[in-house]
C-alpha positions in Angstrom: -141.3 34.5 -6.7 -139.9 36.7 -4.0 -137.6 39.6 -4.9 -135.7 41.1 -2.0 -134.7 44.7 -2.0 -131.0 45.4 -1.5 -129.7 47.2 1.5 -126.6 49.3 0.7 -124.3 49.6 3.7 -121.1 51.3 2.4 -119.4 51.6 5.8 -116.1 53.1 5.0 -114.3 55.7 2.9 -110.9 54.3 1.8 -108.0 56.6 2.3 -105.1 56.5 -0.2 -102.3 54.1 0.6 -99.0 53.2 -1.1 -100.9 50.9 -3.5 -104.4 52.3 -4.3 -107.1 50.2 -2.8 -110.3 49.2 -4.5 -113.4 51.3 -4.3 -116.2 50.1 -2.0 -118.5 47.4 -3.6 -122.0 48.0 -4.7 -124.3 45.4 -3.1 -126.9 43.8 -5.4 -130.0 41.9 -4.5 -129.4 38.3 -3.5 -130.6 35.5 -5.7 -134.4 35.5 -6.0 -135.9 32.5 -4.3 -138.9 30.6 -5.6 -141.7 29.5 -3.5 -144.7 27.3 -4.3 -147.9 28.8 -2.9 -149.8 26.6 -0.5 -153.1 25.6 -1.9 -155.8 25.2 0.7 -158.0 22.2 0.0 -161.6 22.3 1.0 -162.2 19.2 3.1 -165.2 17.7 4.8 -164.3 16.9 8.4 -165.4 13.4 9.5 -165.6 11.8 12.9 -163.2 8.9 13.1 -162.4 6.2 15.7 -159.0 4.4 15.5 -157.7 1.7 17.7 -153.9 1.4 17.9 -151.5 -0.9 19.7 -148.1 -0.6 21.3 -145.7 -2.6 23.5 -144.0 -1.3 26.6 -140.5 -2.4 27.3 -138.3 -1.7 30.2 -137.5 -2.2 33.8 -139.8 -2.0 36.8 -141.4 1.5 37.2 -140.0 2.8 34.0 -141.8 5.6 32.2 -143.2 4.7 28.8 -143.8 7.6 26.5 -146.7 7.0 24.2 -146.8 9.4 21.2 -149.9 10.1 19.1 -149.4 11.8 15.7 -151.3 12.1 12.5 -150.6 12.6 8.8 -153.0 15.6 8.6 -154.5 18.2 11.0 -157.1 16.7 13.3 -159.3 17.7 16.3 -158.8 15.1 19.0 -161.8 14.5 21.2 -160.9 11.5 23.4 -158.4 8.8 24.1 -159.0 5.5 25.9 -156.0 3.6 27.0 -156.0 0.0 28.2 -152.9 -1.5 29.7 -152.8 -5.3 29.6 -153.5 -7.2 32.8 -154.1 -5.6 36.2 -150.8 -3.7 36.3 -150.8 -0.4 38.2 -150.0 2.6 36.1 -149.5 6.3 36.8 -149.7 9.5 34.8 -148.1 12.3 36.7 -149.7 15.7 36.9 -148.9 18.0 34.0 -146.7 15.4 32.3 -148.6 15.1 29.0 -147.0 17.2 26.2 -148.5 18.7 23.1 -145.8 19.4 20.5 -143.3 19.1 23.3 -145.0 21.7 25.5 -146.7 21.0 28.9 -150.4 20.3 28.9 -152.0 21.1 32.2 -154.0 18.3 33.7 -154.6 16.3 36.9 -152.5 13.3 37.9 -153.9 9.7 37.6 -153.1 6.3 39.0 -155.1 3.1 38.6 -155.4 -0.2 36.8 -156.8 -1.2 33.4 -158.8 1.3 31.4 -158.0 5.1 31.3 -160.2 7.6 29.5 -158.7 11.0 28.6 -161.9 12.8 27.8 -160.9 16.1 26.2 -164.4 17.7 26.1 -166.6 16.4 28.9 -163.9 15.4 31.4 -163.5 12.0 33.2 -160.3 10.3 34.4 -158.0 13.0 33.0 -159.5 16.3 31.7 -157.3 18.1 29.1 -159.6 21.0 28.7 -163.1 22.1 27.5 -162.5 21.8 23.8 -160.9 19.3 21.4 -157.1 19.3 21.2 -155.9 20.6 17.8 -153.2 18.2 16.7 -151.6 19.8 13.7 -149.3 18.0 11.2 -146.5 17.3 12.1 -147.2 17.7 15.8 -147.5 15.2 18.6 -149.3 14.4 21.8 -147.1 12.5 24.2 -148.5 10.7 27.3 -145.9 9.3 29.7 -147.1 6.4 31.7 -145.2 4.7 34.6 -146.1 1.0 35.0 -145.3 -1.4 37.9 -144.0 -4.2 35.7 -140.6 -5.6 34.8 -141.7 -7.4 31.6 -143.3 -6.6 28.3 -146.7 -4.9 28.6 -149.3 -4.5 25.8 -151.1 -1.2 25.3 -154.4 -0.7 23.4 -155.4 2.9 22.6 -158.6 4.1 21.0 -158.9 7.7 19.9 -161.9 9.7 18.6 -161.1 12.6 16.3 -162.4 14.8 13.5 -160.2 15.0 10.4 -160.2 14.8 6.7 -160.4 11.6 4.7 -156.7 11.4 4.3 -155.8 11.7 8.0 -154.2 8.6 9.5 -153.2 8.5 13.2 -150.4 6.5 14.7 -149.1 5.4 18.1 -145.4 5.3 18.7 -142.9 5.3 21.6 -140.4 8.0 22.4 -137.1 6.6 23.6 -134.3 9.2 23.2 -131.0 7.5 22.5 -127.5 8.7 21.6 -126.9 11.1 18.6 -124.0 10.2 16.4 -121.3 13.0 16.1 -118.7 12.0 13.4 -116.1 14.7 13.1 -112.6 14.9 11.8 -110.6 15.6 14.9 -107.0 16.0 13.5 -105.0 19.2 12.7 -106.2 19.5 9.1 -107.7 22.8 7.9 -106.6 24.7 11.0 -108.5 22.2 13.3 -111.7 22.8 11.4 -113.3 19.6 12.5 -112.4 20.1 16.2 -113.7 23.7 16.1 -117.0 22.6 14.5 -117.4 19.8 17.1 -116.8 22.2 20.0 -119.4 24.6 18.5 -121.8 21.7 18.2 -121.2 20.6 21.8 -121.9 24.1 23.1 -125.2 24.0 21.2 -126.0 20.6 22.7 -125.2 21.9 26.2 -127.4 25.0 25.7 -130.2 22.8 24.4 -130.0 20.4 27.3 -130.2 23.4 29.6 -133.4 24.4 27.9 -134.8 20.9 28.3 -134.1 21.0 32.1 -135.7 24.5 32.3 -139.0 23.3 30.8 -139.1 20.1 32.9 -138.2 17.5 30.2 -136.7 14.3 31.7 -134.3 13.5 28.8 -131.0 15.0 27.4 -129.3 14.9 24.1 -126.3 12.6 24.4 -123.6 12.8 21.7 -121.6 9.7 20.7 -118.5 11.3 19.2 -116.4 9.5 16.7 -113.2 10.6 14.8 -113.6 10.2 11.1 -109.9 10.5 10.6 -109.4 7.3 12.6 -112.5 5.3 11.6 -114.3 4.8 8.3 -117.8 6.2 8.1 -119.2 2.7 7.5 -117.6 1.4 10.7 -118.9 4.4 12.7 -122.4 3.9 11.4 -122.4 0.2 12.1 -121.1 0.7 15.6 -123.5 3.5 16.5 -126.4 1.4 15.0 -125.7 -1.1 17.7 -126.3 1.7 20.2 -129.6 2.6 18.6 -128.4 5.8 17.0 -130.4 6.8 13.9 -129.8 10.6 14.2 -126.5 12.4 13.4 -125.0 15.9 13.9 -122.3 16.0 11.2 -120.1 15.2 9.5 -119.1 18.8 8.7 -117.4 17.9 5.4 -119.1 16.9 2.2 -117.1 13.8 1.3 -117.9 12.0 4.6 -121.5 13.3 4.7 -121.9 11.8 1.3 -120.5 8.5 2.5 -122.8 8.6 5.5 -125.9 9.0 3.3 -124.8 6.2 0.9 -124.0 3.7 3.7 -127.3 4.0 5.4 -130.4 5.9 4.1 -132.5 5.1 7.2 -130.9 7.9 9.2 -131.3 11.6 9.6 -128.2 13.9 9.6 -127.8 17.6 10.0 -124.5 19.0 8.8 -123.3 22.5 9.6 -120.8 23.0 6.8 -121.0 20.4 4.1 -121.9 22.7 1.2 -121.3 20.4 -1.8 -124.0 21.0 -4.4 -124.0 17.3 -5.2 -125.5 16.7 -1.8 -128.7 18.5 -2.9 -130.9 15.4 -3.0 -134.3 14.5 -1.7 -133.1 12.5 1.3 -132.9 12.7 5.0 -129.8 14.9 5.0 -130.2 18.5 6.1 -127.7 21.4 6.1 -127.6 24.6 8.2 -125.4 26.4 5.7 -126.3 27.4 2.1 -125.2 25.1 -0.7 -122.2 25.9 -2.9 -124.7 26.4 -5.8 -126.4 29.3 -3.9 -123.1 30.8 -2.6 -121.3 30.5 -5.9 -124.2 32.0 -7.9 -124.5 34.8 -5.3 -120.7 35.5 -5.6 -121.0 35.7 -9.4 -124.0 38.0 -9.0 -122.0 40.3 -6.7 -119.1 40.4 -9.2 -121.2 41.2 -12.2 -123.1 43.9 -10.2 -119.7 45.6 -9.7 -118.8 45.6 -13.4 -116.5 42.7 -13.4 -116.4 41.4 -16.9 -113.9 38.5 -16.7 -112.8 36.3 -13.8 -109.5 34.4 -13.4 -110.0 31.3 -11.3 -107.1 30.1 -9.2 -107.9 26.9 -7.3 -106.9 23.5 -5.9 -107.8 20.4 -7.9 -110.2 18.6 -5.5 -113.9 17.7 -5.4 -115.0 20.6 -3.2 -113.1 23.3 -5.1 -114.0 21.9 -8.5 -117.7 21.8 -7.7 -117.7 25.3 -6.1 -115.8 26.8 -9.0 -118.2 25.2 -11.5 -121.2 26.9 -9.9 -119.4 30.3 -9.9 -118.3 30.0 -13.5 -121.7 28.7 -14.6 -123.6 31.6 -13.0 -121.1 34.2 -14.2 -121.2 33.1 -17.8 -124.9 32.7 -17.8 -125.3 36.4 -17.1 -122.8 37.4 -19.7 -119.5 37.3 -17.9 -116.3 35.7 -19.2 -114.4 33.1 -17.3 -110.8 32.5 -18.1 -109.7 28.8 -18.1 -107.8 29.7 -14.9 -104.8 28.2 -13.1 -105.1 25.1 -11.1 -102.9 23.7 -8.3 -102.4 19.9 -8.8 -100.7 17.2 -6.8 -97.9 18.3 -4.5 -97.5 21.6 -6.4 -97.6 24.8 -4.3 -99.9 27.4 -5.7 -97.3 30.1 -4.8 -95.0 28.5 -7.3 -97.5 29.5 -10.0 -97.3 33.2 -9.0 -95.4 34.3 -12.1 -97.8 32.5 -14.4 -100.8 34.0 -12.5 -99.2 37.5 -12.7 -98.7 37.1 -16.4 -102.3 36.1 -16.9 -103.6 39.0 -14.9 -101.5 41.4 -16.9 -102.9 39.9 -20.2 -106.5 40.1 -19.1 -106.0 43.7 -17.6 -104.6 44.8 -20.9 -107.5 43.3 -22.9 -110.4 44.3 -20.6 -109.0 46.9 -18.2 -107.9 46.2 -14.6 -111.2 47.4 -13.2 -113.1 44.7 -15.1 -110.9 41.8 -14.0 -111.2 39.8 -10.8 -109.2 36.9 -9.3 -111.4 34.2 -7.7 -109.3 32.3 -5.2 -110.1 28.8 -3.9 -106.9 27.4 -2.4 -106.5 25.8 1.0 -103.0 27.1 1.9 -104.1 30.6 1.1 -101.7 32.6 3.3 -98.6 31.2 1.6 -100.3 31.9 -1.7 -101.3 35.5 -0.9 -97.8 36.2 0.5 -96.3 35.1 -2.8 -98.8 37.1 -4.9 -98.3 40.3 -2.8 -94.9 40.7 -4.5 -96.4 41.1 -7.9 -97.6 44.6 -9.0 -100.4 43.5 -11.4 -101.9 41.2 -8.8 -102.4 44.2 -6.6 -104.4 46.2 -9.2 -107.5 43.9 -9.7 -110.2 42.8 -7.3 -109.9 39.5 -5.5 -112.8 37.3 -4.3 -112.8 34.2 -2.2 -115.2 31.5 -0.9 -117.2 31.6 2.3 -114.5 29.3 3.8 -112.2 32.3 4.0 -114.8 34.8 5.3 -113.4 36.9 8.2 -110.3 34.7 8.3 -108.1 36.6 10.7 -104.9 34.9 9.5 -105.2 36.9 6.3 -104.9 40.2 8.2 -102.4 39.0 10.8 -99.7 38.5 8.2 -98.2 41.7 6.8 -97.9 40.5 3.2 -101.3 38.8 2.8 -102.9 41.8 4.6 -101.3 44.1 2.0 -102.6 42.1 -0.9 -106.1 41.8 0.7 -106.3 45.5 1.4 -105.1 46.6 -2.1 -107.5 44.2 -3.9 -110.5 44.7 -1.6 -110.5 40.9 -1.0 -114.2 40.0 -0.6 -116.1 37.0 0.6 -119.7 36.1 1.4 -121.0 34.7 4.7 -124.4 33.7 5.9 -125.9 36.6 7.7 -126.8 36.2 11.4 -130.1 37.8 12.3 -131.1 35.9 15.5 -131.6 37.6 18.8 -129.0 35.3 20.5 -126.3 35.8 17.9 -123.9 38.1 19.7 -124.1 36.2 23.0 -123.5 32.9 21.3 -120.8 34.3 19.1 -118.9 35.6 22.1 -119.1 32.2 23.9 -118.0 30.4 20.8 -115.0 32.6 20.5 -114.1 32.2 24.2 -114.2 28.4 24.0 -112.5 28.0 20.6 -110.1 30.9 20.5 -111.3 31.6 17.0 -113.4 34.3 15.4 -116.9 32.9 15.3 -117.7 32.3 11.6 -121.1 31.4 10.2 -119.9 27.7 10.0 -119.5 27.8 13.8 -122.9 29.4 14.3 -124.4 26.8 11.9 -122.8 24.0 13.9 -124.3 25.5 17.1 -127.7 25.8 15.5 -127.7 22.3 14.0 -127.8 20.9 17.6 -130.8 23.1 18.4 -132.7 22.3 15.3 -132.3 18.5 15.7 -133.1 18.8 19.4 -136.2 20.9 18.9 -137.4 18.6 16.2 -137.0 15.6 18.6 -138.9 17.5 21.3 -141.7 18.7 19.0 -142.3 15.3 17.5 -141.4 13.4 20.7 -139.7 11.0 18.3 -136.4 9.8 17.0 -137.9 8.1 14.0 -135.9 9.3 10.9 -139.0 9.5 8.6 -140.9 11.6 11.2 -138.0 13.9 11.8 -137.3 14.4 8.1 -140.7 16.1 8.0 -140.4 18.0 11.3 -136.9 19.4 10.8 -137.8 21.9 8.1 -141.0 22.8 10.0 -139.0 23.6 13.2 -136.1 25.4 11.3 -138.6 27.8 9.7 -140.1 28.7 13.1 -136.9 28.9 15.2 -134.7 31.9 15.4 -131.6 31.5 17.5 -128.4 33.1 16.1 -128.8 32.9 12.3 -132.4 33.7 12.2 -135.2 31.8 10.5 -133.9 29.0 8.2 -136.1 28.0 5.4 -135.3 24.7 3.8 -136.2 23.4 0.3 -137.2 19.8 -0.4 -133.6 18.8 -0.5 -132.9 20.0 3.0 -130.9 23.0 1.8 -131.2 26.6 3.0 -132.9 28.9 0.5 -133.5 32.6 0.3 -131.0 33.4 3.1 -129.4 36.8 3.4 -125.6 37.0 2.9 -123.1 39.3 4.5 -120.5 40.8 2.2 -117.1 41.0 4.0 -114.1 42.9 2.5 -110.7 43.7 3.7 -110.1 47.5 3.9 -107.3 49.3 5.7 -106.0 46.0 6.9 -109.2 44.9 8.6 -112.3 42.9 7.8 -115.3 45.1 7.2 -118.9 44.2 6.6 -119.7 46.4 3.6 -123.2 45.2 2.9 -125.9 42.6 3.0 -127.4 40.7 0.0 -131.0 40.1 1.0 
C-alpha cells in the first residue's frame, strides 16, 4: 500500500471583511491507493517457430501493414515472409516500426520469399542482436504490393520465449474514431467545450504523427448525442468500421454505449459515475466519483467538520456522487444530515428558507465551525444568489463537486461571490503535473473562451492516450487496445502527468488540487497527494 505525504500550501492570509471568511483549510493526505506487487516468474526460455497467415486487401500498390505481437515477452530472431504468386513487393527503407518507433534498415524489393534475419543479416538486416518484443508491443512491417486483388501472406518467425508465449499476425488499418458528444446548449455548452478540447488533442497528436513520419492520421466521426440515439450512432459508425471511441463525456450515454456494443473501446474524459467502474473496455481520464467523493469527505473530516448538510438535485449523477460522499464521511465517524433535495421543476433557490433553518439547527447543535453544506445542484448561480441573503448560510463552510471547480461564473456574480468568499467554497480538481500543461491550458482557453478545467485537459489527453495506444500496438483491435491503453497511460505525461489505471480503466492514486474562493477569487490552497 502506498501512503502519500501531504503537501501543505496555505497560500493566503484572509483579511477581515464585512462577513468573516473561513480560515484556510488544512490539506490531508489523499486516499491511499492499493497496488498489487508484480511477481516475477522464473521461466525457461525456449526456441520456437510459428507460421502465421494473413490476407492483403486493397487497391493496386497499396501498403499493407503486417503487425506481429505476442502474449508474452519474446526475443525475435528471424522472420520469413512469403507473398503468394510472383507479385512484386516493396519494403521501404526505415519503414518497419517497433512499438510505433522507426527501426533503421535497408529497403527491399523483390518477389516471393523475404527473410528478415535479425542476427546474421540477409535480405533485410534489423541489427546484430534479437529484437526484444515486449508485451504488449508490436513489430509492424509495411509492404507495398503490385496487385489489385486479394493476396495471401505466409509468415514464419523464430523466437525465444516462455511456454505461454503465443505470437500473432494482424493487419493495421486505421479507420475513423467515433466521437459522440452532446452539442446543444445544456450545462453551459459542456459537450461542445469537451469536443473542442478533444479536437485540439487530436490535431496535436496528428501533428506528432507527421513529425515522426507516420503515414496515417486520427480521423474523428463526430455525432450529436442530443439528436441521435447512441444505438443509432454506434450502428452507423460500425458500418464505417469504427470500433474506437473518444467520448461520450457524460455517464448516462457512456453507459448506453457500453451496453449497446461491448466489442468496442471508449475513452471518456468526464463520465465519472461510479457505476461505470466495471471490467470492460471503457476507460476514463478523470477520477471516478467514488474517488473524488471519498477524497472530499476526507478533506472535510480533516478540517474538523462533524456534520454535513447535503443540498442536491435528484438525478442519477448527483445521487451517486452524494452516496459516495456520505458513505465515506459516515464510515470515518462523520454525521450526514438527510439533506434537502431539489425535485422535478422545483428551483433549489425556493428551498432557501428551509435550508437556512436546517443550517441554524445544526449550527446550534454542533457549532457553526463543525457544519458544512455540500452542494450538488446544476443551476448553482441562482441557488448561491438566493442563499447569499441568509445570514446563517454565510457562517458555515461550503463544499462542491469537481464539476464546479474554478467555475468563474461563481466569482463573476456579486451575490454568489460574496457567499463563496464568506464560506470558503471549496472543490477538488485533478492536479495537472505534465510538462505541457500550461501551454495546452492557454490554447484550450483561447479556443473555447473558458477557463481550462481538468475536464478539458482530460478530454485533450484522451485523444493522445488513444492515439498513442494505436501507434504503439499498430492496431485498432479493441481487445489489443484494452491491454495497451493502461500501459501507455502510465508511461505518458502530457498535461495531467502520469495516469495509472486500475483493472476497471479508472484513474487511481492521482493527486488532487484543493481550490477555494477567498477574497472573491479562486485560489489553489493545497494538493492532496
